[in-house]
All heavy atoms as TSV, in Angstrom:
chain	resi	resn	atom	element	x	y	z
A	1	MET	N	N	-14.001	-10.729	16.301
A	1	MET	CA	C	-14.255	-9.323	16.098
A	1	MET	C	C	-15.470	-9.284	15.092
A	1	MET	O	O	-16.331	-8.475	15.345
A	1	MET	CB	C	-13.101	-8.677	15.555
A	1	MET	CG	C	-13.113	-7.207	15.607
A	1	MET	SD	S	-11.543	-6.421	15.380
A	1	MET	CE	C	-11.325	-5.794	16.963
A	2	GLY	N	N	-15.431	-9.939	13.863
A	2	GLY	CA	C	-16.675	-9.898	13.110
A	2	GLY	C	C	-16.498	-8.920	11.956
A	2	GLY	O	O	-15.467	-8.182	11.773
A	3	ASP	N	N	-17.534	-8.925	11.083
A	3	ASP	CA	C	-17.540	-8.080	9.954
A	3	ASP	C	C	-17.822	-6.596	10.370
A	3	ASP	O	O	-18.651	-6.340	11.273
A	3	ASP	CB	C	-18.567	-8.438	8.997
A	3	ASP	CG	C	-18.209	-9.808	8.327
A	3	ASP	OD1	O	-17.068	-10.135	8.371
A	3	ASP	OD2	O	-19.038	-10.412	7.735
A	4	GLU	N	N	-17.285	-5.627	9.680
A	4	GLU	CA	C	-17.389	-4.274	9.919
A	4	GLU	C	C	-17.624	-3.570	8.503
A	4	GLU	O	O	-17.157	-3.984	7.538
A	4	GLU	CB	C	-16.174	-3.638	10.517
A	4	GLU	CG	C	-15.884	-4.170	11.913
A	4	GLU	CD	C	-14.645	-3.575	12.621
A	4	GLU	OE1	O	-14.006	-2.679	11.937
A	4	GLU	OE2	O	-14.204	-3.990	13.589
A	5	THR	N	N	-18.420	-2.473	8.516
A	5	THR	CA	C	-18.641	-1.725	7.258
A	5	THR	C	C	-17.701	-0.542	7.183
A	5	THR	O	O	-17.626	0.157	8.223
A	5	THR	CB	C	-20.188	-1.409	7.050
A	5	THR	OG1	O	-20.871	-2.433	7.097
A	5	THR	CG2	C	-20.373	-0.507	5.862
A	6	TRP	N	N	-17.141	-0.416	6.047
A	6	TRP	CA	C	-16.053	0.569	5.959
A	6	TRP	C	C	-16.347	1.408	4.638
A	6	TRP	O	O	-16.961	0.872	3.647
A	6	TRP	CB	C	-14.589	0.123	5.913
A	6	TRP	CG	C	-14.232	-0.362	7.186
A	6	TRP	CD1	C	-14.411	-1.715	7.776
A	6	TRP	CD2	C	-13.679	0.461	8.333
A	6	TRP	NE1	N	-13.951	-1.718	9.034
A	6	TRP	CE2	C	-13.519	-0.420	9.472
A	6	TRP	CE3	C	-13.161	1.764	8.467
A	6	TRP	CZ2	C	-12.877	0.012	10.621
A	6	TRP	CZ3	C	-12.685	2.225	9.516
A	6	TRP	CH2	C	-12.547	1.274	10.715
A	7	PHE	N	N	-15.917	2.621	4.489
A	7	PHE	CA	C	-16.168	3.470	3.409
A	7	PHE	C	C	-14.862	4.105	2.759
A	7	PHE	O	O	-14.015	4.448	3.544
A	7	PHE	CB	C	-17.189	4.605	3.696
A	7	PHE	CG	C	-18.461	4.159	4.259
A	7	PHE	CD1	C	-18.630	4.002	5.604
A	7	PHE	CD2	C	-19.438	3.741	3.425
A	7	PHE	CE1	C	-19.748	3.428	6.120
A	7	PHE	CE2	C	-20.607	3.286	3.890
A	7	PHE	CZ	C	-20.870	3.085	5.273
A	8	ARG	N	N	-14.789	4.243	1.517
A	8	ARG	CA	C	-13.667	5.029	0.859
A	8	ARG	C	C	-14.244	6.040	-0.118
A	8	ARG	O	O	-15.013	5.688	-0.991
A	8	ARG	CB	C	-12.879	3.906	0.129
A	8	ARG	CG	C	-11.765	4.647	-0.722
A	8	ARG	CD	C	-10.856	3.672	-1.421
A	8	ARG	NE	N	-9.999	4.217	-2.323
A	8	ARG	CZ	C	-8.874	5.020	-2.068
A	8	ARG	NH1	N	-8.620	5.185	-0.818
A	8	ARG	NH2	N	-8.195	5.536	-3.064
A	9	GLY	N	N	-13.728	7.217	-0.022
A	9	GLY	CA	C	-14.162	8.223	-0.977
A	9	GLY	C	C	-13.040	8.608	-1.786
A	9	GLY	O	O	-11.797	8.498	-1.472
A	10	GLU	N	N	-13.366	8.756	-3.078
A	10	GLU	CA	C	-12.302	8.973	-4.121
A	10	GLU	C	C	-12.870	9.905	-5.214
A	10	GLU	O	O	-14.019	9.783	-5.598
A	10	GLU	CB	C	-11.675	7.727	-4.651
A	10	GLU	CG	C	-12.709	6.798	-5.246
A	10	GLU	CD	C	-12.017	5.401	-5.597
A	10	GLU	OE1	O	-11.042	5.018	-4.954
A	10	GLU	OE2	O	-12.523	4.890	-6.612
A	11	GLY	N	N	-11.907	10.649	-5.840
A	11	GLY	CA	C	-12.168	11.381	-7.120
A	11	GLY	C	C	-12.095	10.347	-8.165
A	11	GLY	O	O	-11.219	9.576	-8.305
A	12	VAL	N	N	-13.022	10.389	-9.190
A	12	VAL	CA	C	-12.980	9.443	-10.320
A	12	VAL	C	C	-12.086	10.040	-11.387
A	12	VAL	O	O	-12.312	11.180	-11.804
A	12	VAL	CB	C	-14.528	9.248	-10.883
A	12	VAL	CG1	C	-14.328	8.317	-12.194
A	12	VAL	CG2	C	-15.276	8.586	-9.803
A	13	GLY	N	N	-11.086	9.370	-11.640
A	13	GLY	CA	C	-10.100	9.813	-12.848
A	13	GLY	C	C	-9.137	10.856	-12.440
A	13	GLY	O	O	-8.457	11.386	-13.139
A	14	THR	N	N	-9.186	11.166	-11.097
A	14	THR	CA	C	-8.166	12.108	-10.543
A	14	THR	C	C	-6.827	11.382	-10.413
A	14	THR	O	O	-6.749	10.268	-10.005
A	14	THR	CB	C	-8.515	12.652	-9.254
A	14	THR	OG1	O	-8.737	11.615	-8.350
A	14	THR	CG2	C	-9.702	13.514	-9.395
A	15	ALA	N	N	-5.734	12.123	-10.619
A	15	ALA	CA	C	-4.415	11.544	-10.524
A	15	ALA	C	C	-4.099	11.299	-9.052
A	15	ALA	O	O	-4.485	12.005	-8.205
A	15	ALA	CB	C	-3.396	12.527	-11.100
A	16	PRO	N	N	-3.269	10.310	-8.837
A	16	PRO	CA	C	-2.836	10.180	-7.424
A	16	PRO	C	C	-2.093	11.261	-6.871
A	16	PRO	O	O	-1.417	11.964	-7.674
A	16	PRO	CB	C	-1.927	8.806	-7.460
A	16	PRO	CG	C	-2.243	8.196	-8.854
A	16	PRO	CD	C	-2.670	9.301	-9.792
A	17	ASN	N	N	-2.138	11.405	-5.533
A	17	ASN	CA	C	-1.479	12.547	-4.946
A	17	ASN	C	C	0.121	12.265	-5.112
A	17	ASN	O	O	0.455	11.081	-4.919
A	17	ASN	CB	C	-1.906	12.673	-3.495
A	17	ASN	CG	C	-3.082	13.454	-3.265
A	17	ASN	OD1	O	-3.426	14.319	-4.079
A	17	ASN	ND2	N	-3.884	12.969	-2.214
A	18	GLU	N	N	0.929	13.308	-5.192
A	18	GLU	CA	C	2.249	13.174	-5.026
A	18	GLU	C	C	2.527	13.132	-3.563
A	18	GLU	O	O	1.990	14.034	-2.682
A	18	GLU	CB	C	3.030	14.328	-5.631
A	18	GLU	CG	C	2.993	14.267	-7.211
A	18	GLU	CD	C	3.796	15.423	-7.755
A	18	GLU	OE1	O	4.972	15.690	-7.354
A	18	GLU	OE2	O	3.268	16.081	-8.659
A	19	GLN	N	N	3.331	12.286	-3.060
A	19	GLN	CA	C	3.459	12.117	-1.577
A	19	GLN	C	C	4.069	13.459	-1.040
A	19	GLN	O	O	4.951	14.132	-1.505
A	19	GLN	CB	C	4.631	11.007	-1.292
A	19	GLN	CG	C	4.644	10.691	0.171
A	19	GLN	CD	C	5.390	9.376	0.426
A	19	GLN	OE1	O	5.887	8.738	-0.435
A	19	GLN	NE2	N	5.525	9.020	1.676
A	20	GLY	N	N	3.327	13.800	0.083
A	20	GLY	CA	C	3.668	15.099	0.775
A	20	GLY	C	C	3.183	16.390	0.090
A	20	GLY	O	O	3.371	17.450	0.634
A	21	LYS	N	N	2.449	16.270	-0.962
A	21	LYS	CA	C	1.985	17.487	-1.668
A	21	LYS	C	C	0.503	17.805	-1.295
A	21	LYS	O	O	0.007	18.843	-1.666
A	21	LYS	CB	C	2.008	17.306	-3.159
A	21	LYS	CG	C	3.388	16.987	-3.733
A	21	LYS	CD	C	4.174	18.339	-3.797
A	21	LYS	CE	C	5.479	18.008	-4.435
A	21	LYS	NZ	N	6.384	19.222	-4.433
A	22	ASN	N	N	-0.125	16.903	-0.593
A	22	ASN	CA	C	-1.447	17.117	-0.167
A	22	ASN	C	C	-1.651	16.927	1.352
A	22	ASN	O	O	-1.326	15.951	1.914
A	22	ASN	CB	C	-2.429	16.295	-0.889
A	22	ASN	CG	C	-3.866	16.553	-0.743
A	22	ASN	OD1	O	-4.346	16.786	0.391
A	22	ASN	ND2	N	-4.646	16.465	-1.667
A	23	LEU	N	N	-2.090	17.862	2.031
A	23	LEU	CA	C	-2.386	17.890	3.414
A	23	LEU	C	C	-3.075	16.552	3.897
A	23	LEU	O	O	-3.012	16.139	4.954
A	23	LEU	CB	C	-3.129	19.152	3.940
A	23	LEU	CG	C	-3.551	19.222	5.420
A	23	LEU	CD1	C	-2.311	19.166	6.212
A	23	LEU	CD2	C	-4.461	20.393	5.628
A	24	HIS	N	N	-4.017	16.138	3.091
A	24	HIS	CA	C	-4.878	15.042	3.399
A	24	HIS	C	C	-4.370	13.667	2.974
A	24	HIS	O	O	-5.037	12.708	3.045
A	24	HIS	CB	C	-6.298	15.214	2.867
A	24	HIS	CG	C	-6.960	16.533	3.381
A	24	HIS	ND1	N	-7.375	16.585	4.648
A	24	HIS	CD2	C	-7.121	17.733	2.773
A	24	HIS	CE1	C	-7.895	17.899	4.817
A	24	HIS	NE2	N	-7.636	18.547	3.683
A	25	ASP	N	N	-3.157	13.647	2.525
A	25	ASP	CA	C	-2.472	12.445	1.930
A	25	ASP	C	C	-1.380	11.990	2.980
A	25	ASP	O	O	-0.411	12.706	3.200
A	25	ASP	CB	C	-1.919	12.588	0.610
A	25	ASP	CG	C	-1.388	11.323	0.076
A	25	ASP	OD1	O	-1.675	10.198	0.691
A	25	ASP	OD2	O	-0.557	11.425	-0.893
A	26	PHE	N	N	-1.593	10.883	3.589
A	26	PHE	CA	C	-0.620	10.443	4.651
A	26	PHE	C	C	0.381	9.451	4.075
A	26	PHE	O	O	1.203	8.864	4.887
A	26	PHE	CB	C	-1.229	9.792	5.798
A	26	PHE	CG	C	-2.310	10.802	6.486
A	26	PHE	CD1	C	-3.647	10.560	6.457
A	26	PHE	CD2	C	-1.880	11.906	7.059
A	26	PHE	CE1	C	-4.643	11.312	6.943
A	26	PHE	CE2	C	-2.732	12.783	7.714
A	26	PHE	CZ	C	-4.099	12.517	7.612
A	27	GLY	N	N	0.550	9.375	2.835
A	27	GLY	CA	C	1.544	8.349	2.188
A	27	GLY	C	C	0.822	7.103	1.789
A	27	GLY	O	O	-0.342	7.149	1.641
A	28	ASP	N	N	1.681	6.129	1.345
A	28	ASP	CA	C	1.104	4.921	0.854
A	28	ASP	C	C	0.164	4.223	1.780
A	28	ASP	O	O	0.368	4.330	3.033
A	28	ASP	CB	C	2.290	3.898	0.480
A	28	ASP	CG	C	3.203	4.428	-0.633
A	28	ASP	OD1	O	2.747	5.304	-1.394
A	28	ASP	OD2	O	4.295	3.965	-0.797
A	29	GLY	N	N	-0.781	3.703	1.145
A	29	GLY	CA	C	-1.822	3.025	1.991
A	29	GLY	C	C	-3.222	3.007	1.371
A	29	GLY	O	O	-3.543	3.785	0.381
A	30	LEU	N	N	-4.191	2.291	1.861
A	30	LEU	CA	C	-5.475	2.323	1.627
A	30	LEU	C	C	-6.309	2.970	2.664
A	30	LEU	O	O	-6.207	2.415	3.788
A	30	LEU	CB	C	-5.973	0.952	1.242
A	30	LEU	CG	C	-7.524	0.752	1.003
A	30	LEU	CD1	C	-7.894	1.553	-0.223
A	30	LEU	CD2	C	-7.941	-0.629	0.997
A	31	TYR	N	N	-6.900	4.104	2.432
A	31	TYR	CA	C	-7.574	4.784	3.563
A	31	TYR	C	C	-9.134	4.562	3.619
A	31	TYR	O	O	-9.726	4.731	2.449
A	31	TYR	CB	C	-7.331	6.292	3.408
A	31	TYR	CG	C	-5.846	6.696	3.574
A	31	TYR	CD1	C	-5.010	6.736	2.367
A	31	TYR	CD2	C	-5.328	6.713	4.754
A	31	TYR	CE1	C	-3.657	6.961	2.588
A	31	TYR	CE2	C	-3.958	6.913	5.010
A	31	TYR	CZ	C	-3.186	7.106	3.912
A	31	TYR	OH	O	-1.755	7.305	4.057
A	32	LEU	N	N	-9.610	4.147	4.555
A	32	LEU	CA	C	-11.059	3.840	4.850
A	32	LEU	C	C	-11.483	4.639	6.016
A	32	LEU	O	O	-10.797	4.978	6.953
A	32	LEU	CB	C	-11.183	2.387	5.060
A	32	LEU	CG	C	-10.635	1.402	3.937
A	32	LEU	CD1	C	-10.751	-0.032	4.466
A	32	LEU	CD2	C	-11.545	1.647	2.669
A	33	SER	N	N	-12.796	4.861	6.055
A	33	SER	CA	C	-13.415	5.509	7.243
A	33	SER	C	C	-14.558	4.630	7.644
A	33	SER	O	O	-15.270	3.949	6.845
A	33	SER	CB	C	-14.017	6.903	6.806
A	33	SER	OG	O	-14.701	7.395	7.903
A	34	ASP	N	N	-14.922	4.631	8.937
A	34	ASP	CA	C	-16.096	3.888	9.407
A	34	ASP	C	C	-17.305	4.817	9.379
A	34	ASP	O	O	-18.406	4.410	9.730
A	34	ASP	CB	C	-15.952	3.360	10.761
A	34	ASP	CG	C	-15.522	4.485	11.897
A	34	ASP	OD1	O	-15.345	5.518	11.492
A	34	ASP	OD2	O	-15.490	4.113	12.965
A	35	LYS	N	N	-17.122	6.073	8.822
A	35	LYS	CA	C	-18.350	6.985	8.674
A	35	LYS	C	C	-18.404	7.364	7.226
A	35	LYS	O	O	-17.422	7.877	6.572
A	35	LYS	CB	C	-17.969	8.233	9.507
A	35	LYS	CG	C	-17.974	7.931	10.981
A	35	LYS	CD	C	-17.655	9.135	11.796
A	35	LYS	CE	C	-17.687	8.871	13.280
A	35	LYS	NZ	N	-16.849	7.777	13.756
A	36	GLU	N	N	-19.543	7.110	6.689
A	36	GLU	CA	C	-19.820	7.432	5.224
A	36	GLU	C	C	-19.768	8.874	4.877
A	36	GLU	O	O	-19.199	9.234	3.904
A	36	GLU	CB	C	-21.146	6.941	4.874
A	36	GLU	CG	C	-21.471	7.088	3.373
A	36	GLU	CD	C	-22.810	6.534	2.896
A	36	GLU	OE1	O	-23.672	6.119	3.827
A	36	GLU	OE2	O	-22.941	6.277	1.773
A	37	ASP	N	N	-20.175	9.836	5.896
A	37	ASP	CA	C	-20.077	11.194	5.526
A	37	ASP	C	C	-18.562	11.636	5.547
A	37	ASP	O	O	-18.328	12.632	4.795
A	37	ASP	CB	C	-20.840	11.963	6.551
A	37	ASP	CG	C	-20.338	11.929	8.031
A	37	ASP	OD1	O	-19.922	10.797	8.456
A	37	ASP	OD2	O	-20.439	12.958	8.811
A	38	VAL	N	N	-17.670	11.073	6.252
A	38	VAL	CA	C	-16.307	11.531	6.183
A	38	VAL	C	C	-15.704	11.042	4.723
A	38	VAL	O	O	-15.052	11.845	4.174
A	38	VAL	CB	C	-15.474	10.823	7.355
A	38	VAL	CG1	C	-13.991	11.017	7.143
A	38	VAL	CG2	C	-15.904	11.427	8.560
A	39	ALA	N	N	-16.040	9.773	4.321
A	39	ALA	CA	C	-15.650	9.450	2.950
A	39	ALA	C	C	-16.131	10.281	1.931
A	39	ALA	O	O	-15.367	10.631	0.977
A	39	ALA	CB	C	-16.081	7.925	2.833
A	40	LEU	N	N	-17.291	10.692	1.991
A	40	LEU	CA	C	-18.001	11.648	1.058
A	40	LEU	C	C	-17.259	13.052	1.072
A	40	LEU	O	O	-16.975	13.459	-0.049
A	40	LEU	CB	C	-19.427	11.781	1.430
A	40	LEU	CG	C	-20.203	12.747	0.450
A	40	LEU	CD1	C	-20.114	12.436	-0.936
A	40	LEU	CD2	C	-21.715	12.977	0.945
A	41	GLN	N	N	-16.987	13.471	2.225
A	41	GLN	CA	C	-16.262	14.672	2.279
A	41	GLN	C	C	-14.871	14.659	1.675
A	41	GLN	O	O	-14.442	15.570	0.939
A	41	GLN	CB	C	-15.979	15.168	3.761
A	41	GLN	CG	C	-15.413	16.414	4.063
A	41	GLN	CD	C	-15.277	16.838	5.501
A	41	GLN	OE1	O	-15.513	16.027	6.284
A	41	GLN	NE2	N	-14.676	17.973	5.722
A	42	TYR	N	N	-14.172	13.567	1.913
A	42	TYR	CA	C	-12.861	13.417	1.209
A	42	TYR	C	C	-13.009	13.301	-0.366
A	42	TYR	O	O	-12.256	13.805	-1.068
A	42	TYR	CB	C	-12.116	12.066	1.809
A	42	TYR	CG	C	-10.743	12.043	1.206
A	42	TYR	CD1	C	-9.762	12.714	1.519
A	42	TYR	CD2	C	-10.523	11.101	0.131
A	42	TYR	CE1	C	-8.462	12.645	1.058
A	42	TYR	CE2	C	-9.330	11.025	-0.473
A	42	TYR	CZ	C	-8.266	11.815	0.070
A	42	TYR	OH	O	-6.931	11.648	-0.547
A	43	ALA	N	N	-14.015	12.584	-0.808
A	43	ALA	CA	C	-14.158	12.400	-2.248
A	43	ALA	C	C	-14.481	13.715	-2.859
A	43	ALA	O	O	-13.924	13.893	-3.961
A	43	ALA	CB	C	-15.496	11.452	-2.479
A	44	ARG	N	N	-15.246	14.603	-2.232
A	44	ARG	CA	C	-15.534	15.928	-2.808
A	44	ARG	C	C	-14.353	16.710	-2.800
A	44	ARG	O	O	-13.982	17.554	-3.728
A	44	ARG	CB	C	-16.671	16.493	-2.098
A	44	ARG	CG	C	-17.973	15.849	-2.376
A	44	ARG	CD	C	-19.038	16.503	-1.600
A	44	ARG	NE	N	-20.393	15.975	-2.185
A	44	ARG	CZ	C	-21.482	16.180	-1.490
A	44	ARG	NH1	N	-21.538	16.720	-0.358
A	44	ARG	NH2	N	-22.654	15.585	-1.805
A	45	LEU	N	N	-13.365	16.510	-1.770
A	45	LEU	CA	C	-12.176	17.251	-1.687
A	45	LEU	C	C	-11.178	16.887	-2.866
A	45	LEU	O	O	-10.598	17.697	-3.376
A	45	LEU	CB	C	-11.507	16.979	-0.334
A	45	LEU	CG	C	-10.110	17.682	-0.057
A	45	LEU	CD1	C	-10.425	19.202	0.132
A	45	LEU	CD2	C	-9.465	17.042	1.063
A	46	ARG	N	N	-11.223	15.633	-3.178
A	46	ARG	CA	C	-10.356	15.155	-4.281
A	46	ARG	C	C	-10.834	15.456	-5.615
A	46	ARG	O	O	-10.126	15.376	-6.606
A	46	ARG	CB	C	-10.224	13.564	-4.168
A	46	ARG	CG	C	-9.459	13.176	-3.011
A	46	ARG	CD	C	-7.890	13.415	-3.133
A	46	ARG	NE	N	-7.413	12.639	-4.276
A	46	ARG	CZ	C	-6.489	13.075	-5.249
A	46	ARG	NH1	N	-6.196	14.318	-5.330
A	46	ARG	NH2	N	-6.115	12.225	-6.151
A	47	ALA	N	N	-12.147	15.807	-5.847
A	47	ALA	CA	C	-12.643	16.348	-7.093
A	47	ALA	C	C	-13.355	17.535	-7.051
A	47	ALA	O	O	-14.515	17.639	-7.197
A	47	ALA	CB	C	-13.677	15.184	-7.501
A	48	PRO	N	N	-12.603	18.632	-6.604
A	48	PRO	CA	C	-13.238	19.957	-6.462
A	48	PRO	C	C	-13.899	20.497	-7.688
A	48	PRO	O	O	-13.386	20.357	-8.742
A	48	PRO	CB	C	-12.092	20.842	-5.986
A	48	PRO	CG	C	-10.853	20.176	-6.509
A	48	PRO	CD	C	-11.110	18.684	-6.485
A	49	GLY	N	N	-15.077	21.064	-7.447
A	49	GLY	CA	C	-15.800	21.695	-8.573
A	49	GLY	C	C	-16.169	20.716	-9.662
A	49	GLY	O	O	-16.630	21.009	-10.744
A	50	ASP	N	N	-16.302	19.483	-9.254
A	50	ASP	CA	C	-16.617	18.408	-10.233
A	50	ASP	C	C	-17.418	17.346	-9.529
A	50	ASP	O	O	-17.391	17.140	-8.343
A	50	ASP	CB	C	-15.299	17.725	-10.777
A	50	ASP	CG	C	-15.550	16.774	-11.835
A	50	ASP	OD1	O	-16.694	16.435	-12.119
A	50	ASP	OD2	O	-14.494	16.501	-12.458
A	51	ASN	N	N	-18.336	16.709	-10.204
A	51	ASN	CA	C	-19.136	15.697	-9.682
A	51	ASN	C	C	-18.537	14.306	-9.905
A	51	ASN	O	O	-19.187	13.322	-9.712
A	51	ASN	CB	C	-20.651	15.861	-10.363
A	51	ASN	CG	C	-21.428	16.944	-9.799
A	51	ASN	OD1	O	-21.163	17.484	-8.634
A	51	ASN	ND2	N	-22.170	17.479	-10.702
A	52	SER	N	N	-17.374	14.181	-10.347
A	52	SER	CA	C	-16.693	13.006	-10.617
A	52	SER	C	C	-15.995	12.315	-9.471
A	52	SER	O	O	-14.840	12.424	-9.259
A	52	SER	CB	C	-15.634	13.145	-11.732
A	52	SER	OG	O	-16.203	13.600	-12.912
A	53	TRP	N	N	-16.941	11.904	-8.526
A	53	TRP	CA	C	-16.407	11.298	-7.151
A	53	TRP	C	C	-17.277	10.124	-6.832
A	53	TRP	O	O	-18.354	10.043	-7.500
A	53	TRP	CB	C	-16.323	12.269	-6.113
A	53	TRP	CG	C	-17.579	13.071	-5.878
A	53	TRP	CD1	C	-17.888	14.396	-6.381
A	53	TRP	CD2	C	-18.802	12.666	-5.201
A	53	TRP	NE1	N	-19.179	14.690	-6.035
A	53	TRP	CE2	C	-19.792	13.662	-5.274
A	53	TRP	CE3	C	-19.115	11.599	-4.446
A	53	TRP	CZ2	C	-21.001	13.590	-4.699
A	53	TRP	CZ3	C	-20.414	11.447	-3.980
A	53	TRP	CH2	C	-21.358	12.503	-4.068
A	54	GLN	N	N	-16.794	9.319	-6.116
A	54	GLN	CA	C	-17.568	8.085	-5.623
A	54	GLN	C	C	-17.238	7.774	-4.185
A	54	GLN	O	O	-16.181	7.997	-3.703
A	54	GLN	CB	C	-17.465	7.012	-6.566
A	54	GLN	CG	C	-16.048	6.403	-6.632
A	54	GLN	CD	C	-15.821	5.393	-7.656
A	54	GLN	OE1	O	-16.836	5.053	-8.351
A	54	GLN	NE2	N	-14.676	4.796	-7.846
A	55	VAL	N	N	-18.172	7.081	-3.566
A	55	VAL	CA	C	-17.973	6.567	-2.203
A	55	VAL	C	C	-18.178	5.015	-2.314
A	55	VAL	O	O	-19.322	4.628	-2.748
A	55	VAL	CB	C	-18.921	7.206	-1.078
A	55	VAL	CG1	C	-18.744	6.470	0.229
A	55	VAL	CG2	C	-18.426	8.656	-0.987
A	56	LEU	N	N	-17.252	4.259	-1.938
A	56	LEU	CA	C	-17.355	2.844	-2.048
A	56	LEU	C	C	-17.509	2.325	-0.615
A	56	LEU	O	O	-17.090	2.816	0.280
A	56	LEU	CB	C	-16.012	2.226	-2.688
A	56	LEU	CG	C	-15.543	2.806	-3.871
A	56	LEU	CD1	C	-14.183	2.294	-4.221
A	56	LEU	CD2	C	-16.574	2.469	-5.041
A	57	GLU	N	N	-18.344	1.264	-0.566
A	57	GLU	CA	C	-18.777	0.705	0.718
A	57	GLU	C	C	-18.266	-0.848	0.679
A	57	GLU	O	O	-18.400	-1.475	-0.396
A	57	GLU	CB	C	-20.175	0.692	0.974
A	57	GLU	CG	C	-20.655	0.125	2.248
A	57	GLU	CD	C	-22.124	0.165	2.451
A	57	GLU	OE1	O	-22.760	1.129	1.919
A	57	GLU	OE2	O	-22.709	-0.593	3.173
A	58	ALA	N	N	-17.610	-1.223	1.772
A	58	ALA	CA	C	-17.134	-2.681	1.818
A	58	ALA	C	C	-17.412	-3.166	3.257
A	58	ALA	O	O	-17.287	-2.494	4.235
A	58	ALA	CB	C	-15.742	-2.660	1.557
A	59	THR	N	N	-17.806	-4.514	3.315
A	59	THR	CA	C	-17.951	-5.137	4.522
A	59	THR	C	C	-16.765	-6.010	4.681
A	59	THR	O	O	-16.415	-6.821	3.755
A	59	THR	CB	C	-19.236	-5.984	4.554
A	59	THR	OG1	O	-20.303	-4.982	4.444
A	59	THR	CG2	C	-19.322	-6.595	5.939
A	60	ILE	N	N	-15.879	-5.826	5.819
A	60	ILE	CA	C	-14.638	-6.547	5.946
A	60	ILE	C	C	-14.575	-7.117	7.318
A	60	ILE	O	O	-14.949	-6.572	8.289
A	60	ILE	CB	C	-13.479	-5.531	5.680
A	60	ILE	CG1	C	-13.619	-4.809	4.420
A	60	ILE	CG2	C	-12.123	-6.160	5.880
A	60	ILE	CD1	C	-12.678	-3.677	4.194
A	61	ASP	N	N	-13.941	-8.355	7.386
A	61	ASP	CA	C	-13.573	-9.029	8.656
A	61	ASP	C	C	-12.196	-8.333	9.039
A	61	ASP	O	O	-11.217	-8.683	8.267
A	61	ASP	CB	C	-13.568	-10.464	8.435
A	61	ASP	CG	C	-13.092	-11.148	9.818
A	61	ASP	OD1	O	-12.763	-10.447	10.864
A	61	ASP	OD2	O	-13.086	-12.394	9.806
A	62	ARG	N	N	-12.105	-7.551	9.885
A	62	ARG	CA	C	-10.964	-6.753	10.337
A	62	ARG	C	C	-9.756	-7.725	10.450
A	62	ARG	O	O	-8.586	-7.449	10.139
A	62	ARG	CB	C	-11.094	-5.884	11.441
A	62	ARG	CG	C	-9.817	-5.050	11.702
A	62	ARG	CD	C	-9.985	-4.304	12.973
A	62	ARG	NE	N	-10.895	-3.141	12.800
A	62	ARG	CZ	C	-10.686	-2.010	13.303
A	62	ARG	NH1	N	-9.636	-1.675	13.957
A	62	ARG	NH2	N	-11.652	-1.001	13.200
A	63	GLN	N	N	-9.961	-8.914	11.047
A	63	GLN	CA	C	-8.851	-9.911	11.279
A	63	GLN	C	C	-8.228	-10.381	9.948
A	63	GLN	O	O	-7.020	-10.738	9.892
A	63	GLN	CB	C	-9.361	-11.156	12.058
A	63	GLN	CG	C	-9.683	-10.755	13.426
A	63	GLN	CD	C	-10.299	-11.969	14.238
A	63	GLN	OE1	O	-10.491	-12.999	13.683
A	63	GLN	NE2	N	-10.488	-11.717	15.564
A	64	SER	N	N	-9.008	-10.279	8.815
A	64	SER	CA	C	-8.408	-10.794	7.574
A	64	SER	C	C	-7.518	-9.703	6.935
A	64	SER	O	O	-6.865	-9.991	6.023
A	64	SER	CB	C	-9.643	-10.998	6.578
A	64	SER	OG	O	-10.196	-9.852	6.211
A	65	LEU	N	N	-7.449	-8.523	7.451
A	65	LEU	CA	C	-6.563	-7.406	6.951
A	65	LEU	C	C	-5.142	-7.570	7.360
A	65	LEU	O	O	-4.278	-6.952	6.826
A	65	LEU	CB	C	-7.200	-6.030	7.385
A	65	LEU	CG	C	-8.528	-5.727	6.857
A	65	LEU	CD1	C	-8.967	-4.382	7.402
A	65	LEU	CD2	C	-8.586	-5.698	5.274
A	66	GLY	N	N	-4.850	-8.228	8.424
A	66	GLY	CA	C	-3.459	-8.157	9.077
A	66	GLY	C	C	-3.242	-6.926	9.684
A	66	GLY	O	O	-4.085	-6.474	10.481
A	67	LYS	N	N	-2.159	-6.372	9.661
A	67	LYS	CA	C	-1.631	-5.135	10.350
A	67	LYS	C	C	-2.453	-3.989	9.885
A	67	LYS	O	O	-2.555	-3.647	8.701
A	67	LYS	CB	C	-0.207	-4.907	10.108
A	67	LYS	CG	C	0.256	-3.627	10.853
A	67	LYS	CD	C	1.720	-3.448	10.672
A	67	LYS	CE	C	2.289	-2.230	11.507
A	67	LYS	NZ	N	3.724	-2.063	11.253
A	68	VAL	N	N	-3.237	-3.341	10.875
A	68	VAL	CA	C	-3.997	-2.138	10.535
A	68	VAL	C	C	-3.433	-0.931	11.440
A	68	VAL	O	O	-3.395	-1.163	12.681
A	68	VAL	CB	C	-5.459	-2.381	10.918
A	68	VAL	CG1	C	-6.239	-1.151	10.791
A	68	VAL	CG2	C	-6.021	-3.455	10.077
A	69	LEU	N	N	-3.306	0.109	10.827
A	69	LEU	CA	C	-2.729	1.333	11.536
A	69	LEU	C	C	-3.954	2.093	11.803
A	69	LEU	O	O	-4.723	2.453	11.004
A	69	LEU	CB	C	-1.702	2.060	10.719
A	69	LEU	CG	C	-0.441	1.284	10.407
A	69	LEU	CD1	C	0.502	2.105	9.406
A	69	LEU	CD2	C	0.288	0.868	11.537
A	70	ASP	N	N	-4.098	2.569	13.085
A	70	ASP	CA	C	-5.384	3.333	13.314
A	70	ASP	C	C	-5.039	4.815	13.682
A	70	ASP	O	O	-4.167	5.002	14.508
A	70	ASP	CB	C	-6.066	2.609	14.435
A	70	ASP	CG	C	-7.476	3.101	14.732
A	70	ASP	OD1	O	-7.977	3.837	13.829
A	70	ASP	OD2	O	-7.962	2.809	15.817
């Protein structure tokens, strides 16, 4: 399969969501997007009215992840 580039958007210093309290939180897990603009949109959502957000980029061999829910 090979290496793939993935993105994660997050609010810097924002508290974790309480499970079930946020429409965009699906529970425990690490959420990544294959689209940078989607990660950016989520990061801004997690830090509304604030510039304290970031988008992280990682190149990952999908086979090394084990079980992936899509």
